[in-house]
N, C-alpha and C positions, 0 to 999 in steps of 0.2 A: 168508282161509284159516282153517278150523276149528282149535280149540286143539290137539287131539290130533295131527293131522298136522304142525302147526307144531312141536310139541315133539319129535316123532319125527325130523323133518328136522334140528332143532337138535342132537339127540343124535348122529345119524349124522355131522353135520358136525364136532362136537367129537371124536368117536372117530377120524375120518379125520385131523383136525389133529394129534391126539396121536400117531398112527402116523407121520405125516410128521415130526413133531418128534423122535421117537425115531430115525428114520432119519438125520435131520440131525445129531443128537448123536453117533451112531455114526460118521458121516462126518467130523465136525469134531473130536470129542473135547471134554472139558471146557474151559471158558474160565477164564483168570485173572481176578481182580477188576478188572484194567485191560486192555481189549482194543481193538485197532484193527480196524476193519471192512475186510476185504480183498474184492477183486472176486469171488474164487472162492466166497465164502460168501454172496454177495448174490443173492437169487432175485427173479424178476420174472414177473408174469402180467398179462394185460389185465383190467381191471375190467368191470363190466356196461356202463358207458358206452363203454369201449374196444371191446367186442365189437360194439355197435351202430354205432360209428364205422367199424369194419372192414367190416361188412356194407353200410353205406351207401356206402363207398368202392368196394366190389366191384360194387354195383349201378350206380353211376355209370360205372365202367369198362365194364361190359357195354353200357350205354346209349351211351357214346361210341363204342364199336366198332360198334354196330348202326347208328348214324346217321352215323358218320365225321365227328364234329363236333370241329374242332380246339380251340375254346375249352373245350369240355367235357373234352377230353383234358388241357388245361393245368390246369383246376381239379382234376380227379381226381388227377393226378400231384402237384399241389401239396399236396393233402390227405394223400396217401400218404406223401410226403416229410416232412410235418409230423408224422405218426404215428411214423415211424422216429426222427426227432429227439427226440420226446417220450419214446420208449422208452429211447433212449440216455441222455437227461438224467435220467430217473427213477432208473435204476440208479446213475449217477454221483453223484446227490444224497446217497447213503449211503456210498459208497466213500471210505475215508480217515478217517472220523470215529473218534474215540477215546472209548470209554465206560468209566466207572469207577464202581464201587459206592461210594456216599457214606454208607451207614449207614441204620438204621431205628430209630425210637424204640419202646420197649416200649409195648404197648397192653393194655387189659383184654379178656377174652374177650367175643365178640360185637361187637367194634369192627372197625376197619379198620386194618391195618398199612400204613404209608406208606413204601415203599422208595424211597430217594433215589438218583439216578444223575446223575453229572456228564458231560455231553457236550462235547467239545472239537473245534472245527473248526480244524485246523492249516493248511488250504489257504488260498489267496488268493482263493477264490471263495466266495460266500455259499451256504448250504444252507437250503432252504425247506421249511416244513410237515413237520417231523420230529416223530414221536411214538413212545411206547413202549406196548406192550400185552401183557397176559397174560390168557388165557381171554377173558372178555367185559369186562375192565377196561382202560381206556385212560388215558394221561396227557394233559396239555394239549398241544396242537399249538404248536410254537415254531419260530422261524427262528434260524439261527446265522450271524452275519456272519463275515467273514474273521478268523481268529485268535481268535474269540469262544468262550467257554464258558458253558453255562447248566445250571441244575439242573432235572431232570425228576423228578416224583413219581409213582410207580406204585402205586396202591392195591391191596391184596389182603385179602379178608375173613379174619378171624381168629376162627373160631367157638369154639375151645376152647383151654384153657391149654396151655402148653408151648412148643414151637418151631413156627413157621410157616415152611415152606421155599418159597423161590422157585426151583422146579426149572428152568424154561425160560421165557424171555420174548422178545418180538420188538421189533425196531427197524424202523420202516416209514415210507414216504413215498408220497404220491400225486401229488407235484409232477412235471411241470406238467400242467394240464388234467384230471387224474384219469382219464386214459385207461389208465394202467398202475399197478400196485401193486408196489413194490419193498420187500423186507424182508430182514432177517437175523435168524436165531435165535441166542440166546446161552444158554449153560448154565453159570452160575456157581454155586459152592457158597456160597450166601448164605441167611441165615435171620434171623428176628426173634423176639423173646421176647414171649410172650403171658401176662399175669398172669391169675389166676382172676377170674371175674366178681364184681363187687361185689354182695353180697347186698342186695336191696331192703329186706328186713326182717331185723333181727338182734336177738338178746337183748342186754340191757345188757352192756357190757364188764366184765371183772373189776374189783373195787375196786382203787384205787391203794394202793401200799405206800410208806411213808415211810422213807427211809434217811438217816442222819446222817453228816456228815463226808465227804461225797463232793463231786463237782464241782458247781459252781454251774449251775443251770438258766438258760438264756438269758432266759427270760421273767420271771425273778424279780429282786429287787433284789440288789445286791452285798453279800457278807459279808466275811470276812477274806481279804485278799490273801495268797496262799501262794507266788507266784513265777510264772515263765514256763515255758512248754513249747513244743515245736515245733508249728506250726499244722498241723492235719489237716482234711481235707475234711469239711464238716458243721458246723464251728465257726462261731459267730455272728460277723459282722464287728464287732459291738459289743465283743467280747472281744479283738480284735486289739490288740497293743501297738504302736501306730503310732509312738510316740516312739522305741522301741527299733528299729523298722524303719528310721526315718530315720537313726539313728546307724550301724547295722550292715548294713542291707540284707537282714537275715534276717527272715522272717515268723514271728512268735511269737504265742502266745495267752496271755492272763492266766489263771492258775489260782487257784482259791479253795478254802479249807478251812473246815470247820465249817458249811458251808451245808446246809440241808435240801433234799433232792431227792425228789420223788414220782415213782414209776415204776409201770408196769404190766407184768405178764407175761401174754402171750397163749399159751395152751397148747392144742395140738391135742387132747389126750386129755380136756381139760375142757369141750370144746364139745359141747353136747347137740344132736346132729343125726343123722339116720338114715343118711347116706352120706358118703363122703369128700369129694365135690365140694362139697356144701353146707357142710361144715365149713370147707373152704378158702375158700369165698365169705364166710362169716361172719368168719373171721380177716382176710380182706382188708378187709372193712368196718371192723373195729376199727382196723386199721393206718391206713387212710385217714383215719378220724375223729381218731385220736390225732395223726397228722401235721399235720392241719389246725389243731389247738389247740397244737401244739408241745410235747406231753407226752412224757416219756421212756417208752419201752416196749421190752420184750424179747419174743422169740419162741422157743417151745419146740416142736419137732417131733420125731418119732422119728428119732434119729440126727443131729439138727441142733439147736443151741442158740445163739441170738444174744443177747448181753447187752444190757441196756437202753441206749438212746441215742436220739438224734433227729436230724433233718436229712434232706436229700435223699438223701445216700449211704446212710444207714441205712434209709430207706424203700425204696430200690431193692434193697438187700441182702435185706430181709425178703420183699418181694414176689417177688423172684427165687427165693428158697427155696420159697415157696408154689407158684410156677409150675412148678418142676421137681420137686415132691414126687412120689416114686415113680418118677421117671425116672432110672434108674441110669446110662443112657448120656449124660444131659444134662450 
């Protein structure tokens, strides 16, 4: 098939599917993040193989009636009965499954957000060849044994920073024989965070500043011990007071005084770039590089200021501020 007609058919198909999904959402309403699949919301249609199977069975029925052949009647009705059993089993394969949203990790713009879902089979019968799909993206096909739960990962392109929303997605199965396609649409209010794209080329980061009498940097040697403080996310395990933890059961971190600490400030207004998105990409590059070397860094944006620190939590906080820059509703 030529490229243009094929693309036109694909666009018509997608537009039709979106209209049907909107109708299904109006009929069912929004779904909570843990939803059980009921029979009334499970749809089923024959596949291309199923249509050929039905036409073949009808042709055999006409031939049997024409020649009045009893063996041919037996074979024809056997195939028709098999088709009805397959139709019933295909829908039953989805009914009763419980699906829960299990989170999505932030990604950089241009990547793929992987939405995770947990499917639980509470019944005493196995469920076969289950998958999730959204637009043209599909999860891996998996089987669920009685009482078993499995994690399904549904990829969704994330072209730009901000929030990527999973409006509607489908749960489907072609089991058995792929004669019928059973599916259920779900409309959960779920989204994933997309960081700005990391600039491929960026100017040198601002020079580091030296501050005295502050907290010890994890990558440096120890100076004067100043006491203990409550452990917070991002503290190095090397600074945990394990002996105090063994005595009291409370997780504390060692605090040092008089130690030199170098830090950097990454400022939006100081980035020399022609547009906002490029500035954010350069800031993202600086943050990623500083995090890799475990240097302390701070971030200054209009209306947002994050003091210098380091660690995974600090990195996520800074990148989230960049991702939602200018998004008042975010």
